[in-house]
C-alpha positions as a printed Julia matrix, in Angstrom:
456×3 Matrix{Float64}:
   1.08  -11.6   -32.26
   2.9    -8.27  -31.98
   4.89   -7.48  -28.79
   4.07   -4.13  -27.21
   6.28   -2.34  -24.67
   4.58    0.45  -22.75
   6.51    3.04  -20.77
   5.38    1.45  -17.53
   6.5    -1.96  -18.82
   9.99   -0.64  -19.5
  10.11    0.88  -16.02
   9.16   -2.35  -14.27
  11.79   -4.26  -16.29
  14.34   -1.66  -15.18
  13.13   -2.06  -11.6
  13.59   -5.83  -11.66
  17.09   -5.5   -13.16
  18.01   -2.9   -10.54
  16.81   -5.16   -7.71
  18.82   -8.05   -9.12
  21.97   -5.92   -9.27
  21.28   -4.61   -5.76
  21.07   -8.08   -4.21
  24.15   -9.16   -6.16
  26.14   -6.2    -4.82
  24.71   -6.89   -1.4
  26.7   -10.09   -1.14
  29.98   -8.15   -1.48
  29.41   -5.93    1.59
  29.76   -7.96    4.82
  28.12   -5.33    7.07
  25.1    -4.82    4.8
  24.81   -8.56    4.24
  24.74   -9.09    8.0
  21.96   -6.53    8.48
  19.82   -8.0     5.72
  20.57  -11.41    7.21
  18.84  -10.22   10.39
  15.74   -9.37    8.35
  15.57  -12.77    6.66
  16.58  -14.71    9.77
  13.06  -14.37   11.15
  10.04  -16.29    9.92
   8.05  -13.06    9.62
  10.7   -11.6     7.34
  10.62  -14.62    5.04
   6.81  -14.68    4.95
   6.37  -10.97    4.19
   9.17  -10.96    1.61
   7.58  -13.95   -0.14
   4.22  -12.16   -0.31
   5.86   -9.01   -1.73
   7.79  -11.04   -4.33
   4.54  -12.78   -5.33
   2.92   -9.4    -5.97
   5.96   -8.24   -7.95
   5.87  -11.45  -10.0
   2.2   -10.9   -10.87
   2.99   -7.31  -11.85
   5.84   -8.51  -14.06
   3.68  -11.09  -15.83
   1.02   -8.43  -16.38
   3.66   -6.16  -17.95
   4.5    -8.53  -20.81
   2.05   -7.13  -23.36
   1.23   -8.07  -26.94
  -1.49   -7.57  -29.53
  -3.09  -10.51  -31.27
  -3.17  -10.72  -35.06
  -6.64  -10.42  -36.58
  -8.01  -12.98  -39.01
  -7.55  -11.99  -42.65
 -10.69  -10.43  -44.1
 -12.31  -12.14  -47.04
 -11.27  -10.68  -50.37
  -8.1    -9.05  -48.99
  -5.01  -10.46  -50.7
  -2.4    -7.83  -49.86
  -0.83  -10.03  -47.19
  -0.77   -7.19  -44.68
  -1.34   -8.26  -41.08
  -3.67   -6.24  -38.87
  -3.56   -6.41  -35.09
  -6.25   -6.12  -32.49
  -6.46   -2.81  -30.6
  -7.0    -4.76  -27.4
  -3.74   -5.25  -25.49
  -3.24   -8.67  -23.87
  -0.67   -9.67  -21.26
   0.94  -12.98  -20.36
  -1.03  -12.87  -17.11
  -4.28  -12.76  -19.1
  -3.23  -15.93  -20.9
  -2.29  -17.66  -17.62
  -5.67  -16.71  -16.13
  -7.36  -18.69  -18.87
  -9.45  -15.92  -20.38
 -11.03  -14.93  -17.06
 -11.34  -11.36  -18.28
 -13.21  -12.35  -21.44
 -16.25  -13.92  -19.76
 -18.77  -11.1   -19.3
 -22.27  -11.31  -17.87
 -25.15   -8.89  -18.3
 -24.67   -7.14  -14.95
 -24.12   -7.96  -11.26
 -23.93  -11.53  -10.03
 -23.03  -12.74   -6.55
 -19.97  -14.95   -5.84
 -20.5   -18.51   -7.11
 -24.04  -17.59   -8.23
 -25.8   -19.29  -11.14
 -28.28  -16.47  -11.74
 -28.0   -12.74  -12.24
 -28.34  -10.42   -9.25
 -31.03   -8.36  -10.99
 -34.31   -9.4   -12.56
 -35.19   -8.83  -16.2
 -38.23   -9.27  -18.4
 -38.37  -12.83  -19.7
 -40.83  -15.34  -21.19
 -41.71  -18.66  -19.64
 -42.22  -21.95  -21.48
 -45.79  -20.96  -22.37
 -44.62  -17.65  -23.85
 -46.01  -15.56  -20.99
 -44.08  -12.44  -19.97
 -42.53  -12.79  -16.52
 -39.88  -10.95  -14.52
 -37.26  -13.23  -13.03
 -33.51  -13.7   -12.44
 -31.92  -14.94  -15.69
 -29.27  -17.65  -15.75
 -25.67  -16.52  -16.19
 -23.91  -17.14  -19.49
 -20.54  -18.25  -18.12
 -21.38  -19.79  -14.74
 -22.86  -23.23  -14.13
 -23.64  -23.94  -17.77
 -22.09  -27.39  -17.4
 -24.58  -28.37  -14.69
 -27.64  -30.42  -15.63
 -29.26  -29.77  -12.27
 -28.53  -26.49  -10.4
 -28.77  -28.38   -7.11
 -25.51  -30.13   -8.02
 -23.55  -26.87   -7.72
 -21.92  -27.45   -4.34
 -20.96  -31.13   -4.91
 -19.54  -30.12   -8.29
 -17.63  -27.25   -6.72
 -16.19  -29.5    -4.02
 -15.07  -32.04   -6.61
 -13.4   -29.4    -8.77
 -11.81  -27.82   -5.67
 -10.32  -31.15   -4.66
  -8.88  -31.74   -8.14
  -7.46  -28.2    -8.28
  -5.83  -28.55   -4.86
  -4.2   -31.82   -5.92
  -2.66  -30.15   -8.95
  -1.67  -27.17   -6.8
   0.1   -29.41   -4.31
   1.94  -31.23   -7.11
   3.13  -27.91   -8.59
   4.07  -26.65   -5.1
   6.1   -29.79   -4.46
   8.04  -29.27   -7.7
   8.76  -25.59   -6.99
   9.65  -26.08   -3.32
  11.67  -29.22   -4.06
  13.85  -27.32   -6.52
  14.42  -24.56   -3.97
  15.24  -27.09   -1.25
  17.86  -28.67   -3.5
  19.47  -25.29   -4.29
  19.28  -23.84   -0.77
  20.42  -26.77    1.34
  22.41  -25.61    4.33
  21.0   -22.06    4.32
  20.54  -20.69    7.88
  17.39  -18.76    6.92
  13.98  -20.25    7.86
  12.98  -21.11    4.31
  10.25  -23.44    5.56
   8.15  -20.36    6.43
   8.54  -19.05    2.87
   7.77  -22.47    1.4
   4.53  -22.66    3.36
   3.37  -19.31    1.95
   4.49  -20.33   -1.55
   2.42  -23.5    -1.32
  -0.63  -21.5    -0.23
  -0.2   -18.97   -3.06
   0.31  -21.66   -5.74
  -2.66  -23.73   -4.54
  -4.91  -20.66   -4.38
  -3.8   -19.57   -7.87
  -4.42  -22.99   -9.42
  -7.8   -23.23   -7.67
  -8.86  -19.75   -8.81
  -7.95  -20.35  -12.46
  -9.61  -23.78  -12.44
 -12.85  -22.75  -10.73
 -13.18  -19.52  -12.74
 -13.84  -21.59  -15.87
 -17.12  -22.67  -14.31
 -18.07  -20.01  -11.74
 -17.41  -16.36  -10.91
 -15.49  -16.71   -7.66
 -16.01  -13.1    -6.55
 -19.05  -12.39   -8.68
 -19.32   -9.71  -11.36
 -19.67   -5.92  -11.31
 -22.17   -3.57  -12.94
 -20.68   -4.18  -16.4
 -20.63   -7.94  -15.94
 -16.82   -8.16  -15.59
 -15.32  -10.75  -13.27
 -14.38   -9.1    -9.95
 -11.61  -11.61   -9.17
  -9.97  -10.79  -12.52
 -10.19   -7.05  -11.84
  -8.67   -7.51   -8.38
  -5.71   -9.41   -9.82
  -5.23   -6.83  -12.58
  -5.04   -4.15   -9.9
  -1.85   -5.75   -8.53
   0.32   -4.3   -11.31
  -1.07   -0.82  -10.79
  -0.59   -0.92   -7.02
   2.96   -2.3    -7.15
   4.13    0.01   -9.92
   2.53    3.13   -8.51
   3.97    2.63   -5.03
   7.43    1.68   -6.3
   7.9     4.18   -9.13
   6.55    7.12   -7.14
   8.92    6.29   -4.28
  11.89    5.94   -6.63
  11.1     9.33   -8.17
  10.83   10.91   -4.73
  14.05    9.44   -3.25
  16.69   11.24   -5.39
  15.02   14.61   -4.81
  14.68   14.13   -1.06
  18.15   12.64   -0.52
  19.97   15.25   -2.64
  18.27   18.28   -1.15
  18.29   16.9     2.41
  22.01   16.08    2.39
  22.92   19.41    0.77
  20.87   21.38    3.3
  22.3    19.56    6.3
  25.91   19.52    5.11
  26.48   22.92    3.48
  24.06   24.87    5.7
  23.91   28.65    5.09
  21.96   29.85    2.08
  21.66   26.3     0.7
  19.82   25.25    3.84
  17.59   28.33    3.65
  16.61   27.62    0.04
  15.84   23.93    0.69
  13.82   24.76    3.81
  11.86   27.35    1.82
  11.1    24.77   -0.88
   9.8    22.0     1.36
   8.0    24.42    3.69
   6.18   25.95    0.73
   5.34   22.52   -0.67
   4.09   21.29    2.71
   1.82   24.31    3.06
  -0.17   23.34   -0.06
  -2.86   20.67    0.49
  -1.43   17.54   -1.12
  -4.66   16.2    -2.58
  -5.47   19.53   -4.24
  -1.97   19.86   -5.72
  -2.01   16.29   -7.09
  -5.56   16.66   -8.45
  -4.71   19.93  -10.23
  -1.56   18.41  -11.77
  -3.4    15.29  -12.97
  -6.19   17.35  -14.51
  -3.67   19.56  -16.33
  -1.98   16.51  -17.82
  -5.35   15.06  -18.77
  -6.08   18.23  -20.73
  -2.75   17.8   -22.55
  -3.65   14.19  -23.45
  -7.08   15.21  -24.74
  -5.58   17.96  -26.9
  -2.93   15.69  -28.43
  -4.65   12.42  -29.36
  -2.25   11.8   -32.26
   0.54   10.93  -29.81
  -1.23    7.71  -28.82
  -2.05    5.01  -31.37
  -4.24    2.92  -29.04
  -6.25    3.63  -25.92
  -3.9     1.61  -23.69
  -1.03    3.98  -24.48
  -3.14    6.95  -23.41
  -4.04    5.25  -20.13
  -0.39    4.31  -19.6
   0.72    7.93  -20.15
  -1.74    9.11  -17.51
  -0.47    6.42  -15.15
   3.17    7.46  -15.59
   2.19   11.09  -15.08
   0.43   10.2   -11.83
   3.53    8.33  -10.59
   5.7    11.35  -11.41
   3.31   13.78   -9.74
   3.04   11.68   -6.58
   6.83   11.4    -6.41
   7.48   15.11   -6.94
   4.89   16.17   -4.35
   5.82   13.73   -1.55
   9.55   14.3    -0.93
   9.33   16.98    1.77
   9.0    14.64    4.8
  12.01   12.49    3.88
  14.03   15.61    2.98
  13.37   17.04    6.45
  14.45   13.8     8.15
  17.65   13.49    6.12
  18.51   17.16    6.69
  18.23   16.7    10.47
  20.31   13.51   10.42
  22.96   15.11    8.21
  23.2    18.12   10.57
  23.94   15.73   13.43
  26.42   13.56   11.52
  28.34   16.56   10.12
  29.25   17.6    13.7
  30.73   14.24   14.69
  34.45   13.92   15.36
  35.44   11.8    12.37
  33.7    14.19    9.96
  35.42   17.2    11.54
  38.73   15.36   11.33
  38.16   14.7     7.63
  37.6    18.44    7.14
  40.81   19.21    9.03
  42.83   16.85    6.8
  41.47   18.57    3.68
  39.28   15.72    2.42
  37.0    16.89   -0.41
  33.3    17.47    0.14
  32.3    14.79   -2.35
  34.42   12.18   -0.58
  33.04   13.11    2.84
  29.48   12.92    1.51
  30.11    9.55   -0.14
  32.1     7.91    2.66
  30.67    9.39    5.87
  27.3    11.08    5.32
  25.33    8.92    2.88
  26.14    5.53    4.47
  24.83    6.84    7.8
  21.46    7.92    6.39
  20.81    4.72    4.44
  18.65    3.31    7.24
  16.32    6.34    6.99
  16.09    5.92    3.2
  15.29    2.21    3.4
  12.68    2.6     6.13
  11.02    5.54    4.36
  11.03    3.66    1.04
   8.97    0.77    2.4
   6.64    2.97    4.47
   6.02    5.42    1.62
   5.32    2.5    -0.71
   2.36    1.51    1.46
   1.16    5.1     1.76
   1.27    5.65   -2.01
  -0.68    2.45   -2.7
  -3.4     3.78   -0.41
  -3.11    7.26   -1.97
  -4.0     5.81   -5.38
  -7.23    4.47   -3.93
  -8.08    7.88   -2.49
  -7.31    9.69   -5.77
  -9.38    7.25   -7.82
 -12.18    7.64   -5.3
 -12.36   11.38   -6.06
 -12.01   10.79   -9.82
  -8.43   11.94  -10.53
  -6.58    8.64  -10.27
  -5.86    5.84  -12.73
  -7.63    5.77  -16.08
 -10.83    3.67  -15.82
  -9.59    1.35  -18.59
  -6.7     0.15  -16.38
  -7.19   -2.33  -13.58
  -7.03   -0.48  -10.29
  -8.15   -1.12   -6.73
  -8.97    2.58   -6.44
 -11.32    2.41   -9.43
 -13.0    -0.66   -7.94
 -13.52    1.12   -4.61
 -14.77    4.19   -6.44
 -17.29    2.06   -8.34
 -18.43    0.37   -5.12
 -19.65    3.63   -3.54
 -23.2     3.35   -4.83
 -23.26   -0.43   -4.66
 -23.14   -0.47   -0.86
 -26.28    1.66   -0.64
 -28.33   -0.87   -2.6
 -30.76   -3.24   -0.95
 -29.46   -5.91   -0.85
 -25.92   -4.46   -0.92
 -23.36   -5.44   -3.57
 -20.39   -6.05   -1.27
 -18.07   -8.27   -3.32
 -16.5    -5.54   -5.5
 -15.25   -3.65   -2.46
 -14.23   -6.87   -0.72
 -12.05   -8.04   -3.62
 -10.13   -4.76   -3.87
  -9.85   -4.47   -0.08
  -8.44   -8.0     0.36
  -5.68   -7.68   -2.23
  -4.75   -4.17   -1.07
  -4.81   -5.2     2.6
  -2.44   -8.15    2.05
   0.08   -6.04    0.11
   0.07   -3.09    2.52
   0.22   -5.33    5.59
   3.17   -7.3     4.2
   5.01   -4.08    3.27
   4.46   -2.55    6.73
   5.57   -5.65    8.6
   8.63   -5.95    6.38
   9.47   -2.27    6.97
   9.41   -2.86   10.75
  12.02   -5.59   10.35
  14.15   -3.39    8.08
  13.99   -0.58   10.64
  15.05   -2.9    13.46
  18.0    -4.17   11.42
  19.27   -0.88    9.94
  18.42    1.75   12.54
  21.59    2.29   14.64
  19.54    3.31   17.7
  17.59    0.03   17.6
  20.83   -1.95   17.26
  22.34   -0.05   20.18
  19.35   -0.77   22.42
  19.5    -4.45   21.49
  23.22   -4.67   22.35
  22.66   -2.95   25.72
  19.87   -5.36   26.55
């Protein structure tokens, strides 16, 4: 095989390294460590953080890409190795080839037959129209009536293996974290559920389509899992692109005032006056034209889709900084008038030192809260953009593309509901966990919340 590193892969590696360094530095600051300790001291904080880390772990596994070597063609003796144009990830391998089992078209969850009829011939050779059997579901059954007993038996075996793996993972953590004051039992419960569900899904998917298949016959559960990487990366990278712009301009406007404040206000007022969806759609379409006119820059189709994805992250980040900039400007205006900042000015302390020691530390709570909230909003924004046709490339797994494809399916009779349900469930869990976690971060880092708690 040949390893392949896409731009988005490199960015998620950088993100993981940055988070590791952040939590390492966190241990050296007693005040910050105490505030984060408040977040993780609650069971809700441990549960939501565990869910978010599980999503990040799936995204990381799906970012380890490689291309398989093709079998040598007969008569070719040059020794040169050719590689498949299809890009595979470590997650694809762990899912046991779930994405390689295609049916003819729609099939319902756990079904043994297709959702649509086709022209067939019976045993006497007569032409009939009936529901054909699926290629990759229930082929091991001698009698279709044995489906549910077989499924129960395989579910029981999968849950046993899931519990064994959970015991090993949780046992190792218990040994390393003995004496920790945090309620790790809440996290361990969620970890056990995630591991058992993962083992069950991979095991059952060898015999049935758990969430059915879509119009092209692809497994919906596989597509939903592949959308995790897109959702996590899009929300995180777009927010990280937006933060430096918003923080720099907001602090400069609130601290220096005068013409600097006027220029920054003009910029974010002008940006806010343009409809966001139209601005993003126009930018994405312009970049798509550039990709179409320069096909030589991309050796395989995955690189083209990845370039469009990175462009969308950049565009979302550049067009969504105005709200945070306005908040930081207002907070900086208030902090710059406080007594200790005025005293620093009187003693001749430099502007850079005042900004680094007095201004930025006091707006960190706004940055952290906005980071988590904007992450959720950007995950939902991707679904909206894909719904109108200017989002992620169709070749990439995306919840937005799944929702976009489900528009016409819901109007069928009977309705094809499982494609929308799969995307909705995975998106709902991620956004809910991020929002609940952001509430805990706000309560821990917002000085006004801390002041109200101390007064009570």
